[in-house]
C-alpha positions as CSV (number, residue, x, y, z in Angstrom):
1,M,131.0,-39.0,56.5
2,E,134.7,-39.2,55.5
3,P,135.7,-35.9,54.1
4,A,137.0,-37.7,50.9
5,D,133.7,-39.4,50.1
6,P,132.2,-36.5,48.0
7,N,135.5,-36.4,46.1
8,L,135.0,-40.0,45.1
9,A,131.6,-39.1,43.6
10,G,133.4,-36.6,41.3
11,V,132.8,-33.5,43.4
12,D,135.6,-31.0,43.1
13,L,137.7,-30.2,46.2
14,A,136.6,-26.5,46.3
15,T,133.0,-27.6,46.7
16,V,134.0,-30.2,49.3
17,K,135.9,-27.4,51.2
18,E,132.7,-25.3,51.2
19,L,130.4,-28.1,52.3
20,L,132.7,-29.1,55.2
21,G,133.1,-25.5,56.3
22,N,136.9,-25.6,56.0
23,Q,138.5,-22.1,56.0
24,D,141.6,-23.3,54.0
25,I,141.8,-25.7,51.1
26,Q,144.9,-27.2,52.7
27,T,142.6,-28.7,55.4
28,T,140.5,-30.3,52.7
29,L,143.6,-31.5,50.8
30,R,144.8,-33.4,53.9
31,Y,141.9,-35.8,53.3
32,A,142.2,-36.0,49.5
33,H,144.7,-38.8,49.7
34,L,142.0,-41.0,51.3
35,A,140.2,-41.1,48.0
36,Q,143.3,-42.4,46.3
37,D,143.9,-45.0,49.0
38,H,140.3,-46.1,48.6
39,K,140.7,-46.5,44.8
40,R,143.9,-48.5,45.2
41,E,142.2,-50.9,47.6
42,A,139.3,-51.3,45.2
43,I,141.6,-52.1,42.3
44,A,143.5,-54.6,44.4
45,R,140.2,-56.4,45.3
46,I,138.9,-56.4,41.7
47,G,142.3,-57.7,40.6
48,K,142.0,-60.7,42.9
49,L,138.5,-61.4,41.6
50,V,139.6,-61.3,38.0
51,T,142.6,-63.6,38.8
52,M,140.2,-66.1,40.4
53,D,137.9,-66.2,37.3
54,T,140.7,-66.9,34.8
């Protein structure tokens, strides 16, 4: 499991920190950017599909 996966499901980072057993929120935050990268990639893929349909 990617540490960012629960964040993508709308789980707050404090809960993700607890579930992963991280002592410091900074450890969890290191992976938070992965969620954003994942969203950007999804938007780019969807954009290509929409462009193909028009």
